[in-house]
ZADO-1210 file (C-alpha; in nm, 4 decimals, padded with zeros to 6 digits):
<atoms>
<atom x="-10.5297" y="10.8177" z="03.2108" code="MET" pos="1"/>
<atom x="-10.1928" y="10.6554" z="03.2365" code="ILE" pos="2"/>
<atom x="-10.1763" y="10.3114" z="03.4121" code="LEU" pos="3"/>
<atom x="-09.8537" y="10.2226" z="03.5821" code="ILE" pos="4"/>
<atom x="-09.7926" y="09.8602" z="03.6823" code="ASN" pos="5"/>
<atom x="-09.6300" y="09.8619" z="04.0144" code="LEU" pos="6"/>
<atom x="-09.6202" y="09.4805" z="04.0576" code="LEU" pos="7"/>
<atom x="-09.2836" y="09.3008" z="04.0288" code="PRO" pos="8"/>
<atom x="-09.3331" y="09.1765" z="03.6677" code="HIS" pos="9"/>
<atom x="-08.9919" y="09.0132" z="03.6553" code="ARG" pos="10"/>
<atom x="-09.0747" y="08.7881" z="03.9508" code="GLU" pos="11"/>
<atom x="-09.4072" y="08.6985" z="03.7901" code="GLU" pos="12"/>
<atom x="-09.2369" y="08.5969" z="03.4631" code="LYS" pos="13"/>
<atom x="-08.9833" y="08.3933" z="03.6566" code="ARG" pos="14"/>
<atom x="-09.2637" y="08.2092" z="03.8368" code="ARG" pos="15"/>
<atom x="-09.4390" y="08.1429" z="03.5077" code="GLN" pos="16"/>
<atom x="-09.1223" y="08.0030" z="03.3510" code="ARG" pos="17"/>
<atom x="-09.0639" y="07.7832" z="03.6571" code="LYS" pos="18"/>
<atom x="-09.4206" y="07.6593" z="03.6430" code="ARG" pos="19"/>
<atom x="-09.3859" y="07.5840" z="03.2727" code="ALA" pos="20"/>
<atom x="-09.0575" y="07.4014" z="03.3363" code="PHE" pos="21"/>
<atom x="-09.2097" y="07.1757" z="03.6040" code="PHE" pos="22"/>
<atom x="-09.5134" y="07.1125" z="03.3873" code="VAL" pos="23"/>
<atom x="-09.2847" y="07.0102" z="03.0974" code="GLY" pos="24"/>
<atom x="-09.0742" y="06.8009" z="03.3330" code="LEU" pos="25"/>
<atom x="-09.3855" y="06.6218" z="03.4602" code="GLY" pos="26"/>
<atom x="-09.5042" y="06.5651" z="03.1050" code="ALA" pos="27"/>
<atom x="-09.1663" y="06.4190" z="03.0113" code="CYS" pos="28"/>
<atom x="-09.1694" y="06.1958" z="03.3194" code="ALA" pos="29"/>
<atom x="-09.5198" y="06.0773" z="03.2349" code="ALA" pos="30"/>
<atom x="-09.4201" y="06.0115" z="02.8735" code="ALA" pos="31"/>
<atom x="-09.1076" y="05.8234" z="02.9920" code="GLY" pos="32"/>
<atom x="-09.3145" y="05.6170" z="03.2340" code="ALA" pos="33"/>
<atom x="-09.5602" y="05.5357" z="02.9553" code="ALA" pos="34"/>
<atom x="-09.2779" y="05.4305" z="02.7239" code="VAL" pos="35"/>
<atom x="-09.1209" y="05.2168" z="02.9986" code="VAL" pos="36"/>
<atom x="-09.4575" y="05.0600" z="03.0720" code="GLY" pos="37"/>
<atom x="-09.5152" y="04.9810" z="02.7057" code="LEU" pos="38"/>
<atom x="-09.1620" y="04.8355" z="02.6725" code="TRP" pos="39"/>
<atom x="-09.2080" y="04.6275" z="02.9869" code="PHE" pos="40"/>
<atom x="-09.5410" y="04.4987" z="02.8554" code="SER" pos="41"/>
<atom x="-09.3774" y="04.4125" z="02.5226" code="LEU" pos="42"/>
<atom x="-09.0969" y="04.2316" z="02.7026" code="LEU" pos="43"/>
<atom x="-09.3521" y="04.0371" z="02.9040" code="GLN" pos="44"/>
<atom x="-09.5305" y="03.9321" z="02.5851" code="GLN" pos="45"/>
<atom x="-09.2021" y="03.8319" z="02.4175" code="MET" pos="46"/>
<atom x="-09.0970" y="03.6363" z="02.7266" code="THR" pos="47"/>
<atom x="-09.4305" y="03.4560" z="02.7393" code="ALA" pos="48"/>
<atom x="-09.4083" y="03.3730" z="02.3688" code="ALA" pos="49"/>
<atom x="-09.0518" y="03.2427" z="02.4089" code="GLN" pos="50"/>
<atom x="-09.1536" y="03.0327" z="02.7084" code="GLU" pos="51"/>
<atom x="-09.4376" y="02.8861" z="02.5030" code="ALA" pos="52"/>
<atom x="-09.1916" y="02.8005" z="02.2250" code="ARG" pos="53"/>
<atom x="-08.9567" y="02.6481" z="02.4810" code="ASN" pos="54"/>
<atom x="-09.2384" y="02.4315" z="02.6130" code="ASP" pos="55"/>
<atom x="-09.3168" y="02.3167" z="02.2585" code="VAL" pos="56"/>
<atom x="-08.9477" y="02.2385" z="02.2010" code="LEU" pos="57"/>
<atom x="-08.9270" y="02.0446" z="02.5285" code="LYS" pos="58"/>
<atom x="-09.2314" y="01.8401" z="02.4286" code="THR" pos="59"/>
<atom x="-09.0854" y="01.7663" z="02.0840" code="GLU" pos="60"/>
<atom x="-08.7458" y="01.6787" z="02.2335" code="ILE" pos="61"/>
<atom x="-08.9084" y="01.4349" z="02.4753" code="ALA" pos="62"/>
<atom x="-09.1024" y="01.2761" z="02.1881" code="ARG" pos="63"/>
<atom x="-08.7847" y="01.2504" z="01.9786" code="LEU" pos="64"/>
<atom x="-08.5978" y="01.0940" z="02.2712" code="ASP" pos="65"/>
<atom x="-08.8606" y="00.8226" z="02.2877" code="VAL" pos="66"/>
<atom x="-08.8314" y="00.7676" z="01.9120" code="GLN" pos="67"/>
<atom x="-08.4505" y="00.7552" z="01.9345" code="ILE" pos="68"/>
<atom x="-08.4728" y="00.4914" z="02.2069" code="LYS" pos="69"/>
<atom x="-08.7115" y="00.2926" z="01.9887" code="ASP" pos="70"/>
<atom x="-08.4723" y="00.3244" z="01.6923" code="ILE" pos="71"/>
<atom x="-08.1773" y="00.2112" z="01.9065" code="ALA" pos="72"/>
<atom x="-08.3789" y="-00.0885" z="02.0226" code="THR" pos="73"/>
<atom x="-08.4713" y="-00.1715" z="01.6636" code="LEU" pos="74"/>
<atom x="-08.1085" y="-00.1404" z="01.5544" code="ARG" pos="75"/>
<atom x="-07.9924" y="-00.3767" z="01.8277" code="SER" pos="76"/>
<atom x="-08.2624" y="-00.6245" z="01.7298" code="GLU" pos="77"/>
<atom x="-08.1605" y="-00.5969" z="01.3632" code="ILE" pos="78"/>
<atom x="-07.7944" y="-00.6524" z="01.4512" code="GLU" pos="79"/>
<atom x="-07.8890" y="-00.9566" z="01.6586" code="ALA" pos="80"/>
<atom x="-08.0937" y="-01.0943" z="01.3687" code="LEU" pos="81"/>
<atom x="-07.8036" y="-01.0330" z="01.1295" code="LYS" pos="82"/>
<atom x="-07.5649" y="-01.2106" z="01.3655" code="ALA" pos="83"/>
<atom x="-07.7968" y="-01.5108" z="01.3905" code="ARG" pos="84"/>
<atom x="-07.8434" y="-01.5130" z="01.0134" code="GLN" pos="85"/>
<atom x="-07.4649" y="-01.5029" z="00.9593" code="LYS" pos="86"/>
<atom x="-07.4166" y="-01.7858" z="01.2077" code="ALA" pos="87"/>
<atom x="-07.6705" y="-01.9984" z="01.0223" code="VAL" pos="88"/>
<atom x="-07.5111" y="-01.9128" z="00.6861" code="GLU" pos="89"/>
<atom x="-07.1651" y="-01.9972" z="00.8206" code="ASP" pos="90"/>
<atom x="-07.2915" y="-02.3308" z="00.9478" code="LEU" pos="91"/>
<atom x="-07.4522" y="-02.4072" z="00.6136" code="GLN" pos="92"/>
<atom x="-07.1365" y="-02.3009" z="00.4296" code="THR" pos="93"/>
<atom x="-06.8909" y="-02.4821" z="00.6554" code="ASP" pos="94"/>
<atom x="-07.0699" y="-02.8150" z="00.6714" code="ARG" pos="95"/>
<atom x="-06.9112" y="-02.9230" z="00.3399" code="ASN" pos="96"/>
<atom x="-06.5631" y="-02.7978" z="00.4315" code="VAL" pos="97"/>
<atom x="-06.4392" y="-03.1337" z="00.5773" code="PRO" pos="98"/>
<atom x="-06.5360" y="-03.3073" z="00.2548" code="VAL" pos="99"/>
<atom x="-06.3403" y="-03.0532" z="00.0489" code="HIS" pos="100"/>
<atom x="-06.0472" y="-03.0823" z="00.2896" code="LEU" pos="101"/>
<atom x="-06.0238" y="-03.4606" z="00.2531" code="LEU" pos="102"/>
<atom x="-06.0681" y="-03.4402" z="-00.1246" code="ASN" pos="103"/>
<atom x="-05.7904" y="-03.1830" z="-00.1513" code="GLU" pos="104"/>
<atom x="-05.5506" y="-03.3791" z="00.0662" code="LEU" pos="105"/>
<atom x="-05.6120" y="-03.6882" z="-00.1448" code="VAL" pos="106"/>
<atom x="-05.5712" y="-03.4923" z="-00.4686" code="ALA" pos="107"/>
<atom x="-05.2563" y="-03.3045" z="-00.3634" code="GLN" pos="108"/>
<atom x="-05.0746" y="-03.5889" z="-00.1871" code="THR" pos="109"/>
<atom x="-04.8160" y="-03.7315" z="-00.4289" code="PRO" pos="110"/>
<atom x="-04.7303" y="-04.0983" z="-00.4694" code="GLU" pos="111"/>
<atom x="-04.4979" y="-04.2249" z="-00.2009" code="GLY" pos="112"/>
<atom x="-04.6543" y="-04.0105" z="00.0758" code="VAL" pos="113"/>
<atom x="-04.8879" y="-04.1631" z="00.3351" code="TYR" pos="114"/>
<atom x="-05.0878" y="-03.9454" z="00.5730" code="LEU" pos="115"/>
<atom x="-05.1265" y="-04.0849" z="00.9222" code="THR" pos="116"/>
<atom x="-05.3011" y="-03.8001" z="01.1102" code="SER" pos="117"/>
<atom x="-05.5190" y="-03.5015" z="01.0226" code="ILE" pos="118"/>
<atom x="-05.6323" y="-03.2528" z="01.2871" code="LYS" pos="119"/>
<atom x="-05.8206" y="-02.9304" z="01.2211" code="GLN" pos="120"/>
<atom x="-05.8222" y="-02.6411" z="01.4669" code="THR" pos="121"/>
<atom x="-06.0219" y="-02.3579" z="01.3194" code="GLY" pos="122"/>
<atom x="-05.8797" y="-02.2825" z="00.9758" code="PRO" pos="123"/>
<atom x="-05.5429" y="-02.4490" z="01.0549" code="VAL" pos="124"/>
<atom x="-05.4994" y="-02.8163" z="00.9658" code="VAL" pos="125"/>
<atom x="-05.2156" y="-03.0183" z="01.1195" code="ALA" pos="126"/>
<atom x="-05.1061" y="-03.3085" z="00.8996" code="VAL" pos="127"/>
<atom x="-04.8684" y="-03.5898" z="00.9894" code="LYS" pos="128"/>
<atom x="-04.7449" y="-03.8616" z="00.7605" code="GLY" pos="129"/>
<atom x="-04.4657" y="-04.0741" z="00.6240" code="VAL" pos="130"/>
<atom x="-04.2828" y="-04.0222" z="00.2946" code="ALA" pos="131"/>
<atom x="-04.0389" y="-04.2340" z="00.0998" code="GLN" pos="132"/>
<atom x="-03.8077" y="-03.9375" z="00.0316" code="THR" pos="133"/>
<atom x="-03.7632" y="-03.5717" z="00.1215" code="ASN" pos="134"/>
<atom x="-03.8549" y="-03.4798" z="-00.2346" code="GLU" pos="135"/>
<atom x="-04.2012" y="-03.6293" z="-00.1858" code="ARG" pos="136"/>
<atom x="-04.2605" y="-03.4022" z="00.1113" code="VAL" pos="137"/>
<atom x="-04.1404" y="-03.1007" z="-00.0894" code="SER" pos="138"/>
<atom x="-04.3780" y="-03.1972" z="-00.3693" code="GLU" pos="139"/>
<atom x="-04.6685" y="-03.2124" z="-00.1226" code="LEU" pos="140"/>
<atom x="-04.5803" y="-02.8639" z="00.0012" code="LEU" pos="141"/>
<atom x="-04.5633" y="-02.7286" z="-00.3546" code="ARG" pos="142"/>
<atom x="-04.8964" y="-02.8868" z="-00.4471" code="ASN" pos="143"/>
<atom x="-05.0787" y="-02.7354" z="-00.1495" code="THR" pos="144"/>
<atom x="-04.9174" y="-02.3979" z="-00.2174" code="LEU" pos="145"/>
<atom x="-04.9751" y="-02.3648" z="-00.5920" code="TYR" pos="146"/>
<atom x="-05.2325" y="-02.6210" z="-00.7053" code="ASN" pos="147"/>
<atom x="-05.5019" y="-02.6279" z="-00.4375" code="SER" pos="148"/>
<atom x="-05.8005" y="-02.3879" z="-00.4359" code="PRO" pos="149"/>
<atom x="-05.8849" y="-02.4908" z="-00.0790" code="TRP" pos="150"/>
<atom x="-05.5437" y="-02.4986" z="00.0901" code="LEU" pos="151"/>
<atom x="-05.2859" y="-02.2250" z="00.1379" code="GLU" pos="152"/>
<atom x="-04.9764" y="-02.1267" z="00.3373" code="ARG" pos="153"/>
<atom x="-04.8254" y="-02.4751" z="00.3895" code="PRO" pos="154"/>
<atom x="-04.5585" y="-02.4871" z="00.6588" code="GLU" pos="155"/>
<atom x="-04.3278" y="-02.7792" z="00.7314" code="LEU" pos="156"/>
<atom x="-04.3025" y="-02.8243" z="01.1069" code="VAL" pos="157"/>
<atom x="-04.0706" y="-03.1239" z="01.1340" code="GLU" pos="158"/>
<atom x="-03.9187" y="-03.3992" z="00.9242" code="ILE" pos="159"/>
<atom x="-03.6946" y="-03.6801" z="01.0428" code="LYS" pos="160"/>
<atom x="-03.5587" y="-04.0067" z="00.9106" code="ALA" pos="161"/>
<atom x="-03.6894" y="-04.3252" z="01.0739" code="VAL" pos="162"/>
<atom x="-03.6510" y="-04.6955" z="01.0191" code="SER" pos="163"/>
<atom x="-03.9723" y="-04.8906" z="00.9778" code="MET" pos="164"/>
<atom x="-04.0488" y="-05.2578" z="00.9342" code="THR" pos="165"/>
<atom x="-04.2698" y="-05.3355" z="00.6362" code="THR" pos="166"/>
<atom x="-04.5257" y="-05.6130" z="00.6067" code="ALA" pos="167"/>
<atom x="-04.2500" y="-05.8334" z="00.4630" code="ASN" pos="168"/>
<atom x="-04.0402" y="-05.7638" z="00.7734" code="ARG" pos="169"/>
<atom x="-03.7987" y="-05.5540" z="00.5762" code="GLU" pos="170"/>
<atom x="-03.6286" y="-05.2568" z="00.7308" code="GLN" pos="171"/>
<atom x="-03.6833" y="-04.9440" z="00.5236" code="ARG" pos="172"/>
<atom x="-03.5617" y="-04.5906" z="00.5741" code="ARG" pos="173"/>
<atom x="-03.8555" y="-04.3504" z="00.5596" code="LEU" pos="174"/>
<atom x="-03.9210" y="-03.9912" z="00.6591" code="TYR" pos="175"/>
<atom x="-04.1777" y="-03.8897" z="00.9198" code="GLU" pos="176"/>
<atom x="-04.3035" y="-03.5367" z="00.8768" code="PHE" pos="177"/>
<atom x="-04.5548" y="-03.2967" z="01.0241" code="SER" pos="178"/>
<atom x="-04.6859" y="-02.9847" z="00.8542" code="MET" pos="179"/>
<atom x="-04.9487" y="-02.7178" z="00.8912" code="ARG" pos="180"/>
<atom x="-05.1713" y="-02.5809" z="00.6205" code="VAL" pos="181"/>
<atom x="-05.4447" y="-02.3194" z="00.6272" code="THR" pos="182"/>
<atom x="-05.7917" y="-02.3968" z="00.4987" code="LEU" pos="183"/>
<atom x="-05.9424" y="-02.1210" z="00.2854" code="LYS" pos="184"/>
<atom x="-06.2905" y="-01.9924" z="00.3484" code="ARG" pos="185"/>
<atom x="-06.5449" y="-02.1260" z="00.0972" code="PRO" pos="186"/>
<atom x="-06.5887" y="-01.7841" z="-00.0650" code="GLN" pos="187"/>
<atom x="-06.2130" y="-01.7444" z="-00.1170" code="ALA" pos="188"/>
<atom x="-06.1843" y="-02.1024" z="-00.2383" code="ALA" pos="189"/>
<atom x="-06.4646" y="-02.0520" z="-00.4897" code="ALA" pos="190"/>
<atom x="-06.2982" y="-01.7325" z="-00.6172" code="ALA" pos="191"/>
<atom x="-05.9625" y="-01.9104" z="-00.6507" code="ALA" pos="192"/>
<atom x="-06.1229" y="-02.1997" z="-00.8365" code="ALA" pos="193"/>
<atom x="-06.3016" y="-01.9599" z="-01.0719" code="ALA" pos="194"/>
<atom x="-05.9755" y="-01.7727" z="-01.1359" code="GLY" pos="195"/>
<atom x="-05.7915" y="-02.0951" z="-01.2112" code="ALA" pos="196"/>
<atom x="-06.0672" y="-02.2052" z="-01.4493" code="ALA" pos="197"/>
<atom x="-06.0674" y="-01.8723" z="-01.6357" code="SER" pos="198"/>
<atom x="-05.6875" y="-01.8818" z="-01.6610" code="GLY" pos="199"/>
<atom x="-05.6985" y="-02.2298" z="-01.8072" code="ALA" pos="200"/>
<atom x="-05.9651" y="-02.1242" z="-02.0573" code="ALA" pos="201"/>
<atom x="-05.7580" y="-01.8227" z="-02.1632" code="ALA" pos="202"/>
<atom x="-05.4634" y="-02.0472" z="-02.2650" code="GLN" pos="203"/>
<atom x="-05.5619" y="-02.2666" z="-02.5647" code="PRO" pos="204"/>
<atom x="-05.3727" y="-02.5820" z="-02.6275" code="ALA" pos="205"/>
<atom x="-05.0748" y="-02.5332" z="-02.8608" code="ALA" pos="206"/>
<atom x="-05.1217" y="-02.7005" z="-03.1969" code="ALA" pos="207"/>
<atom x="-04.8261" y="-02.8908" z="-03.3459" code="PRO" pos="208"/>
<atom x="-04.6290" y="-02.6867" z="-03.5931" code="GLY" pos="209"/>
<atom x="-04.6445" y="-02.7646" z="-03.9637" code="LYS" pos="210"/>
<atom x="-04.3525" y="-02.7040" z="-04.1967" code="PRO" pos="211"/>
<atom x="-04.4226" y="-02.4395" z="-04.4515" code="SER" pos="212"/>
</atoms>
C-alpha cells in the first residue's frame, strides 16, 4: 500500500527551523547573561579587594603622617639644641678675644704711637691715637695688615696735624689719627698663627758663608 503525505511538509520544516533558532537564541542569551553575571561578580570582588587595599593604605598613610610630624618636631628640637650649643661655644670662645685684642694692639703699635681710645662694635674695632709722625701711623697699619694673626683689613679713617703741649709745657706738632681694623674669629686667628709658625719653621736660619 502506498502512503502519500498530504500535510504541508515545507511549512512543518520551517516551523522546526524557527523553533530551533529561538531555542538557540535563548541559549545564547542565557549564556551571555551567565557570562555577564560572572564578570559582574568578578568586578565586585576586585572592587572590594581594591577598597580593602585602599583602606590599608589610608591607615598606613595616617600612621606615617603622625611619624613625620614627630620627626619634624624632633628636628626642630635638635636644631634648637644645636643653636644653644653654638651660642654657648661662641661665648666660651669669645671670652678671651678682648685679651687677644689688647695684646695685639700692644704688640703691633710701634714706638712713637700712643693709643687714646679703643672701641669694639662686633668684629670691627675703632682705634684713635696720637703719633709723632705720619710714618709711625703707616707702620701701625702695615703691622696690623701683615704681622698680626688676630687683626686684619686695617683702614685709616682720618689723620690730622695738631699742636699739643707736653708735660714740660713745650709745643709739639703731633698727628691725631683714627682707624678701623677687623678682629678675626678665633678659629681663623688660630689657623693664621699656625700657618705663620709652619712658614717660619720651613725657613732655616742662613749660616754665614765660609770661603772655600
